[in-house]
TORMILO-661076 format. One record per atom (N, C-alpha, C): atom name; x, y, z. Coordinates in steps of 0.05 Angstrom, whole numbers, always signed. Last residue first. Example, Ala and Ser with C-alpha at 12.3 -4.5 7.8 and 13.67 -1.06 7.14 Angstrom:
<atoms>
+-------+--------+--------+--------+
! atomo !   east !  north !     up !
+-------+--------+--------+--------+
!     N !   +257 !    -45 !   +142 !
!    CA !   +273 !    -21 !   +143 !
!     C !   +258 !     +1 !   +157 !
!     N !   +264 !   -114 !   +156 !
!    CA !   +246 !    -90 !   +156 !
!     C !   +264 !    -66 !   +156 !
+-------+--------+--------+--------+
</atoms>
This chain:
<atoms>
+-------+--------+--------+--------+
! atomo !   east !  north !     up !
+-------+--------+--------+--------+
!     N !  -1047 !   +433 !  -1854 !
!    CA !  -1075 !   +428 !  -1858 !
!     C !  -1081 !   +404 !  -1876 !
!     N !  -1005 !   +461 !  -1810 !
!    CA !  -1006 !   +439 !  -1829 !
!     C !  -1035 !   +430 !  -1831 !
!     N !   -981 !   +525 !  -1795 !
!    CA !  -1004 !   +507 !  -1795 !
!     C !  -1001 !   +486 !  -1818 !
!     N !   -943 !   +561 !  -1752 !
!    CA !   -942 !   +545 !  -1776 !
!     C !   -964 !   +525 !  -1775 !
!     N !   -960 !   +626 !  -1723 !
!    CA !   -948 !   +600 !  -1724 !
!     C !   -948 !   +587 !  -1751 !
!     N !   -975 !   +678 !  -1717 !
!    CA !   -996 !   +659 !  -1725 !
!     C !   -985 !   +631 !  -1728 !
!     N !   -926 !   +702 !  -1701 !
!    CA !   -951 !   +707 !  -1686 !
!     C !   -972 !   +686 !  -1692 !
!     N !   -866 !   +673 !  -1695 !
!    CA !   -888 !   +676 !  -1714 !
!     C !   -914 !   +679 !  -1698 !
!     N !   -817 !   +712 !  -1661 !
!    CA !   -835 !   +689 !  -1663 !
!     C !   -855 !   +694 !  -1684 !
!     N !   -786 !   +755 !  -1631 !
!    CA !   -777 !   +737 !  -1652 !
!     C !   -792 !   +711 !  -1651 !
!     N !   -797 !   +790 !  -1589 !
!    CA !   -815 !   +790 !  -1612 !
!     C !   -807 !   +771 !  -1634 !
!     N !   -769 !   +786 !  -1543 !
!    CA !   -766 !   +812 !  -1557 !
!     C !   -782 !   +812 !  -1584 !
!     N !   -778 !   +734 !  -1529 !
!    CA !   -790 !   +755 !  -1512 !
!     C !   -789 !   +783 !  -1526 !
!     N !   -744 !   +709 !  -1565 !
!    CA !   -773 !   +705 !  -1567 !
!     C !   -788 !   +728 !  -1552 !
!     N !   -694 !   +725 !  -1544 !
!    CA !   -703 !   +734 !  -1571 !
!     C !   -733 !   +731 !  -1574 !
!     N !   -678 !   +703 !  -1495 !
!    CA !   -689 !   +730 !  -1496 !
!     C !   -700 !   +739 !  -1523 !
!     N !   -635 !   +656 !  -1522 !
!    CA !   -645 !   +668 !  -1497 !
!     C !   -653 !   +697 !  -1502 !
!     N !   -658 !   +628 !  -1581 !
!    CA !   -636 !   +642 !  -1568 !
!     C !   -648 !   +657 !  -1544 !
!     N !   -700 !   +607 !  -1609 !
!    CA !   -695 !   +596 !  -1582 !
!     C !   -670 !   +608 !  -1569 !
!     N !   -751 !   +636 !  -1643 !
!    CA !   -722 !   +636 !  -1641 !
!     C !   -717 !   +627 !  -1612 !
!     N !   -809 !   +597 !  -1663 !
!    CA !   -795 !   +617 !  -1647 !
!     C !   -765 !   +616 !  -1652 !
!     N !   -872 !   +573 !  -1674 !
!    CA !   -847 !   +578 !  -1687 !
!     C !   -833 !   +601 !  -1673 !
!     N !   -919 !   +522 !  -1660 !
!    CA !   -906 !   +546 !  -1651 !
!     C !   -879 !   +549 !  -1664 !
!     N !   -967 !   +494 !  -1703 !
!    CA !   -941 !   +492 !  -1690 !
!     C !   -930 !   +520 !  -1683 !
!     N !  -1025 !   +458 !  -1711 !
!    CA !  -1014 !   +485 !  -1709 !
!     C !   -989 !   +483 !  -1692 !
!     N !  -1034 !   +401 !  -1756 !
!    CA !  -1034 !   +415 !  -1730 !
!     C !  -1024 !   +443 !  -1733 !
!     N !  -1020 !   +336 !  -1783 !
!    CA !  -1034 !   +362 !  -1783 !
!     C !  -1031 !   +375 !  -1755 !
!     N !   -958 !   +304 !  -1800 !
!    CA !   -982 !   +307 !  -1783 !
!     C !   -994 !   +335 !  -1785 !
!     N !   -917 !   +304 !  -1838 !
!    CA !   -932 !   +280 !  -1833 !
!     C !   -958 !   +284 !  -1817 !
!     N !   -886 !   +336 !  -1885 !
!    CA !   -904 !   +343 !  -1863 !
!     C !   -924 !   +321 !  -1858 !
!     N !   -819 !   +324 !  -1896 !
!    CA !   -846 !   +316 !  -1904 !
!     C !   -864 !   +321 !  -1880 !
!     N !   -769 !   +371 !  -1910 !
!    CA !   -782 !   +355 !  -1890 !
!     C !   -810 !   +348 !  -1900 !
!     N !   -708 !   +374 !  -1949 !
!    CA !   -736 !   +382 !  -1943 !
!     C !   -746 !   +364 !  -1920 !
!     N !   -661 !   +350 !  -1969 !
!    CA !   -663 !   +379 !  -1967 !
!     C !   -692 !   +389 !  -1964 !
!     N !   -643 !   +293 !  -1927 !
!    CA !   -657 !   +305 !  -1950 !
!     C !   -660 !   +335 !  -1947 !
!     N !   -622 !   +272 !  -1881 !
!    CA !   -607 !   +270 !  -1905 !
!     C !   -620 !   +282 !  -1930 !
!     N !   -660 !   +285 !  -1842 !
!    CA !   -655 !   +257 !  -1849 !
!     C !   -642 !   +254 !  -1876 !
!     N !   -664 !   +348 !  -1868 !
!    CA !   -676 !   +330 !  -1848 !
!     C !   -673 !   +301 !  -1858 !
!     N !   -650 !   +415 !  -1877 !
!    CA !   -641 !   +388 !  -1882 !
!     C !   -653 !   +370 !  -1860 !
!     N !   -670 !   +478 !  -1898 !
!    CA !   -677 !   +453 !  -1885 !
!     C !   -660 !   +430 !  -1895 !
!     N !   -619 !   +529 !  -1903 !
!    CA !   -643 !   +515 !  -1912 !
!     C !   -646 !   +488 !  -1898 !
!     N !   -597 !   +595 !  -1886 !
!    CA !   -595 !   +566 !  -1884 !
!     C !   -621 !   +554 !  -1894 !
!     N !   -558 !   +652 !  -1893 !
!    CA !   -583 !   +639 !  -1901 !
!     C !   -578 !   +609 !  -1899 !
!     N !   -526 !   +703 !  -1851 !
!    CA !   -527 !   +678 !  -1866 !
!     C !   -556 !   +670 !  -1874 !
!     N !   -521 !   +746 !  -1817 !
!    CA !   -519 !   +751 !  -1845 !
!     C !   -522 !   +726 !  -1863 !
!     N !   -500 !   +705 !  -1763 !
!    CA !   -505 !   +732 !  -1773 !
!     C !   -501 !   +735 !  -1803 !
!     N !   -524 !   +637 !  -1769 !
!    CA !   -504 !   +657 !  -1762 !
!     C !   -511 !   +684 !  -1774 !
!     N !   -575 !   +599 !  -1748 !
!    CA !   -568 !   +617 !  -1769 !
!     C !   -548 !   +639 !  -1759 !
!     N !   -601 !   +534 !  -1742 !
!    CA !   -584 !   +554 !  -1729 !
!     C !   -573 !   +572 !  -1751 !
!     N !   -663 !   +506 !  -1743 !
!    CA !   -642 !   +517 !  -1760 !
!     C !   -627 !   +538 !  -1744 !
!     N !   -704 !   +449 !  -1728 !
!    CA !   -688 !   +473 !  -1720 !
!     C !   -668 !   +480 !  -1741 !
!     N !   -761 !   +419 !  -1710 !
!    CA !   -745 !   +423 !  -1734 !
!     C !   -730 !   +450 !  -1728 !
!     N !   -763 !   +381 !  -1648 !
!    CA !   -767 !   +406 !  -1663 !
!     C !   -751 !   +404 !  -1690 !
!     N !   -799 !   +331 !  -1614 !
!    CA !   -776 !   +338 !  -1631 !
!     C !   -782 !   +362 !  -1648 !
!     N !   -842 !   +310 !  -1586 !
!    CA !   -827 !   +332 !  -1574 !
!     C !   -803 !   +341 !  -1590 !
!     N !   -864 !   +272 !  -1621 !
!    CA !   -850 !   +263 !  -1597 !
!     C !   -833 !   +285 !  -1584 !
!     N !   -855 !   +310 !  -1683 !
!    CA !   -869 !   +291 !  -1665 !
!     C !   -851 !   +284 !  -1641 !
!     N !   -834 !   +350 !  -1713 !
!    CA !   -826 !   +322 !  -1720 !
!     C !   -838 !   +301 !  -1702 !
!     N !   -854 !   +396 !  -1690 !
!    CA !   -862 !   +389 !  -1718 !
!     C !   -856 !   +360 !  -1725 !
!     N !   -842 !   +416 !  -1640 !
!    CA !   -856 !   +391 !  -1641 !
!     C !   -865 !   +383 !  -1670 !
!     N !   -832 !   +481 !  -1664 !
!    CA !   -834 !   +464 !  -1641 !
!     C !   -852 !   +440 !  -1646 !
!     N !   -787 !   +502 !  -1705 !
!    CA !   -816 !   +495 !  -1707 !
!     C !   -820 !   +473 !  -1686 !
!     N !   -739 !   +552 !  -1697 !
!    CA !   -749 !   +526 !  -1688 !
!     C !   -779 !   +524 !  -1692 !
!     N !   -681 !   +584 !  -1711 !
!    CA !   -708 !   +582 !  -1721 !
!     C !   -718 !   +554 !  -1713 !
!     N !   -637 !   +630 !  -1682 !
!    CA !   -645 !   +602 !  -1684 !
!     C !   -674 !   +603 !  -1694 !
!     N !   -581 !   +675 !  -1693 !
!    CA !   -609 !   +669 !  -1687 !
!     C !   -614 !   +639 !  -1691 !
!     N !   -529 !   +721 !  -1680 !
!    CA !   -537 !   +693 !  -1684 !
!     C !   -566 !   +690 !  -1676 !
!     N !   -512 !   +781 !  -1711 !
!    CA !   -526 !   +769 !  -1689 !
!     C !   -535 !   +741 !  -1696 !
!     N !   -490 !   +810 !  -1753 !
!    CA !   -472 !   +799 !  -1733 !
!     C !   -486 !   +785 !  -1710 !
!     N !   -530 !   +826 !  -1790 !
!    CA !   -503 !   +819 !  -1800 !
!     C !   -486 !   +804 !  -1779 !
!     N !   -595 !   +803 !  -1794 !
!    CA !   -575 !   +816 !  -1776 !
!     C !   -547 !   +807 !  -1784 !
!     N !   -626 !   +771 !  -1824 !
!    CA !   -622 !   +798 !  -1834 !
!     C !   -602 !   +814 !  -1817 !
!     N !   -622 !   +707 !  -1841 !
!    CA !   -616 !   +724 !  -1818 !
!     C !   -609 !   +752 !  -1828 !
!     N !   -670 !   +666 !  -1869 !
!    CA !   -651 !   +688 !  -1875 !
!     C !   -647 !   +705 !  -1849 !
!     N !   -684 !   +602 !  -1886 !
!    CA !   -684 !   +620 !  -1863 !
!     C !   -662 !   +641 !  -1867 !
!     N !   -727 !   +564 !  -1919 !
!    CA !   -703 !   +580 !  -1925 !
!     C !   -703 !   +602 !  -1904 !
!     N !   -752 !   +501 !  -1910 !
!    CA !   -752 !   +528 !  -1900 !
!     C !   -725 !   +541 !  -1908 !
!     N !   -785 !   +458 !  -1953 !
!    CA !   -759 !   +467 !  -1942 !
!     C !   -763 !   +495 !  -1933 !
!     N !   -831 !   +404 !  -1956 !
!    CA !   -826 !   +433 !  -1951 !
!     C !   -797 !   +437 !  -1943 !
!     N !   -878 !   +364 !  -1983 !
!    CA !   -849 !   +366 !  -1979 !
!     C !   -843 !   +395 !  -1978 !
!     N !   -942 !   +347 !  -1953 !
!    CA !   -925 !   +363 !  -1970 !
!     C !   -895 !   +360 !  -1963 !
!     N !   -972 !   +321 !  -1915 !
!    CA !   -960 !   +305 !  -1936 !
!     C !   -941 !   +320 !  -1955 !
!     N !  -1016 !   +375 !  -1906 !
!    CA !  -1005 !   +351 !  -1896 !
!     C !   -995 !   +333 !  -1919 !
!     N !   -997 !   +439 !  -1934 !
!    CA !  -1015 !   +415 !  -1933 !
!     C !  -1000 !   +392 !  -1921 !
!     N !   -982 !   +499 !  -1897 !
!    CA !   -976 !   +479 !  -1918 !
!     C !   -995 !   +455 !  -1914 !
!     N !   -970 !   +566 !  -1877 !
!    CA !   -988 !   +543 !  -1878 !
!     C !   -979 !   +525 !  -1901 !
!     N !   -947 !   +616 !  -1830 !
!    CA !   -945 !   +601 !  -1855 !
!     C !   -963 !   +577 !  -1853 !
!     N !   -941 !   +683 !  -1803 !
!    CA !   -951 !   +655 !  -1803 !
!     C !   -947 !   +642 !  -1830 !
!     N !   -915 !   +730 !  -1810 !
!    CA !   -926 !   +725 !  -1784 !
!     C !   -938 !   +697 !  -1781 !
!     N !   -854 !   +716 !  -1848 !
!    CA !   -880 !   +727 !  -1844 !
!     C !   -891 !   +720 !  -1817 !
!     N !   -811 !   +743 !  -1797 !
!    CA !   -832 !   +746 !  -1817 !
!     C !   -831 !   +724 !  -1837 !
!     N !   -795 !   +762 !  -1735 !
!    CA !   -795 !   +738 !  -1752 !
!     C !   -818 !   +742 !  -1771 !
!     N !   -758 !   +811 !  -1698 !
!    CA !   -780 !   +802 !  -1716 !
!     C !   -774 !   +775 !  -1728 !
!     N !   -747 !   +851 !  -1638 !
!    CA !   -739 !   +831 !  -1659 !
!     C !   -763 !   +822 !  -1675 !
!     N !   -728 !   +916 !  -1614 !
!    CA !   -746 !   +893 !  -1615 !
!     C !   -737 !   +875 !  -1638 !
!     N !   -694 !   +959 !  -1624 !
!    CA !   -684 !   +936 !  -1608 !
!     C !   -703 !   +913 !  -1606 !
!     N !   -711 !   +997 !  -1659 !
!    CA !   -717 !  +1002 !  -1631 !
!     C !   -708 !   +979 !  -1612 !
!     N !   -699 !   +975 !  -1709 !
!    CA !   -683 !   +998 !  -1699 !
!     C !   -688 !  +1003 !  -1669 !
!     N !   -704 !   +902 !  -1703 !
!    CA !   -714 !   +929 !  -1711 !
!     C !   -696 !   +951 !  -1699 !
!     N !   -670 !   +845 !  -1725 !
!    CA !   -674 !   +864 !  -1704 !
!     C !   -683 !   +891 !  -1715 !
!     N !   -693 !   +781 !  -1753 !
!    CA !   -676 !   +805 !  -1751 !
!     C !   -684 !   +822 !  -1727 !
!     N !   -708 !   +734 !  -1803 !
!    CA !   -704 !   +739 !  -1775 !
!     C !   -687 !   +764 !  -1773 !
!     N !   -754 !   +708 !  -1851 !
!    CA !   -733 !   +728 !  -1845 !
!     C !   -733 !   +732 !  -1814 !
!     N !   -767 !   +652 !  -1891 !
!    CA !   -771 !   +665 !  -1865 !
!     C !   -748 !   +684 !  -1861 !
!     N !   -798 !   +618 !  -1944 !
!    CA !   -777 !   +636 !  -1935 !
!     C !   -785 !   +651 !  -1910 !
!     N !   -808 !   +555 !  -1966 !
!    CA !   -821 !   +575 !  -1950 !
!     C !   -798 !   +592 !  -1938 !
!     N !   -812 !   +516 !  -2024 !
!    CA !   -794 !   +532 !  -2007 !
!     C !   -810 !   +554 !  -1993 !
!     N !   -835 !   +452 !  -2037 !
!    CA !   -842 !   +480 !  -2035 !
!     C !   -823 !   +493 !  -2015 !
!     N !   -822 !   +401 !  -2084 !
!    CA !   -815 !   +413 !  -2058 !
!     C !   -821 !   +443 !  -2058 !
!     N !   -831 !   +383 !  -2135 !
!    CA !   -850 !   +376 !  -2114 !
!     C !   -844 !   +386 !  -2086 !
!     N !   -763 !   +378 !  -2152 !
!    CA !   -791 !   +378 !  -2162 !
!     C !   -809 !   +369 !  -2139 !
!     N !   -719 !   +413 !  -2107 !
!    CA !   -727 !   +390 !  -2122 !
!     C !   -756 !   +392 !  -2131 !
!     N !   -701 !   +482 !  -2116 !
!    CA !   -714 !   +461 !  -2101 !
!     C !   -720 !   +437 !  -2119 !
!     N !   -638 !   +512 !  -2128 !
!    CA !   -664 !   +503 !  -2139 !
!     C !   -675 !   +480 !  -2122 !
!     N !   -608 !   +547 !  -2072 !
!    CA !   -608 !   +532 !  -2097 !
!     C !   -636 !   +524 !  -2105 !
!     N !   -613 !   +579 !  -2030 !
!    CA !   -608 !   +551 !  -2024 !
!     C !   -606 !   +534 !  -2049 !
!     N !   -630 !   +626 !  -2050 !
!    CA !   -603 !   +626 !  -2038 !
!     C !   -594 !   +597 !  -2032 !
!     N !   -666 !   +594 !  -2103 !
!    CA !   -664 !   +613 !  -2081 !
!     C !   -635 !   +613 !  -2072 !
!     N !   -711 !   +573 !  -2156 !
!    CA !   -685 !   +576 !  -2143 !
!     C !   -685 !   +597 !  -2122 !
!     N !   -781 !   +556 !  -2141 !
!    CA !   -759 !   +565 !  -2158 !
!     C !   -733 !   +567 !  -2142 !
!     N !   -824 !   +547 !  -2113 !
!    CA !   -809 !   +523 !  -2119 !
!     C !   -785 !   +530 !  -2136 !
!     N !   -846 !   +588 !  -2057 !
!    CA !   -837 !   +584 !  -2085 !
!     C !   -824 !   +557 !  -2088 !
!     N !   -864 !   +640 !  -2018 !
!    CA !   -870 !   +612 !  -2023 !
!     C !   -864 !   +607 !  -2052 !
!     N !   -841 !   +691 !  -2014 !
!    CA !   -851 !   +678 !  -1990 !
!     C !   -856 !   +648 !  -1994 !
!     N !   -828 !   +713 !  -2063 !
!    CA !   -806 !   +704 !  -2045 !
!     C !   -816 !   +689 !  -2021 !
!     N !   -876 !   +730 !  -2084 !
!    CA !   -864 !   +706 !  -2095 !
!     C !   -842 !   +696 !  -2077 !
!     N !   -885 !   +778 !  -2056 !
!    CA !   -901 !   +755 !  -2050 !
!     C !   -890 !   +729 !  -2061 !
!     N !   -843 !   +810 !  -2077 !
!    CA !   -846 !   +806 !  -2049 !
!     C !   -862 !   +781 !  -2043 !
!     N !   -854 !   +809 !  -2132 !
!    CA !   -829 !   +798 !  -2122 !
!     C !   -831 !   +792 !  -2092 !
!     N !   -904 !   +835 !  -2134 !
!    CA !   -902 !   +807 !  -2143 !
!     C !   -876 !   +794 !  -2133 !
!     N !   -889 !   +886 !  -2116 !
!    CA !   -907 !   +869 !  -2100 !
!     C !   -905 !   +840 !  -2108 !
!     N !   -859 !   +902 !  -2161 !
!    CA !   -846 !   +900 !  -2134 !
!     C !   -863 !   +882 !  -2116 !
!     N !   -897 !   +904 !  -2202 !
!    CA !   -876 !   +884 !  -2203 !
!     C !   -862 !   +881 !  -2176 !
!     N !   -931 !   +948 !  -2178 !
!    CA !   -941 !   +920 !  -2182 !
!     C !   -918 !   +900 !  -2185 !
!     N !   -909 !   +999 !  -2179 !
!    CA !   -907 !   +983 !  -2155 !
!     C !   -915 !   +954 !  -2158 !
!     N !   -923 !  +1019 !  -2229 !
!    CA !   -895 !  +1014 !  -2223 !
!     C !   -891 !   +996 !  -2198 !
!     N !   -977 !  +1028 !  -2222 !
!    CA !   -968 !  +1007 !  -2240 !
!     C !   -939 !  +1000 !  -2235 !
!     N !   -975 !  +1070 !  -2184 !
!    CA !   -989 !  +1046 !  -2178 !
!     C !   -981 !  +1023 !  -2196 !
!     N !   -945 !  +1109 !  -2213 !
!    CA !   -934 !  +1098 !  -2188 !
!     C !   -948 !  +1071 !  -2182 !
!     N !   -981 !  +1122 !  -2254 !
!    CA !   -956 !  +1110 !  -2261 !
!     C !   -943 !  +1096 !  -2236 !
!     N !  -1023 !  +1146 !  -2225 !
!    CA !  -1027 !  +1120 !  -2238 !
!     C !  -1001 !  +1107 !  -2245 !
!     N !   -999 !  +1194 !  -2209 !
!    CA !  -1006 !  +1175 !  -2189 !
!     C !  -1011 !  +1147 !  -2201 !
+-------+--------+--------+--------+
</atoms>
């Protein structure tokens, strides 16, 4: 039993490191000072949908890029952080089946988090939010 516990530690480190990192990813190496936040979208065996993790947080003024991974091979999804850009403007990523996309905003591979607040994060494809494709705890800029 002890061997199993120690063997699982490297796996846990990889899982947690993939959630927030400045290191290389499917989107390439992030610029210095840019934090990558990874989000997975997909469909469960029972037909319900998911968006993981259930919530994210970053500091006001931070440079962030979202790496959005579509775990469904053939289903199109959308990732939207509602009103993140102010004046009702969303930060959105359209993600084809099996694809990974990363943030681009105003010609840069990141977005600067100008305002504090709690933001709703959903898939805006019709019916997907209702099937569970949303961040339960949203995105918080503190």
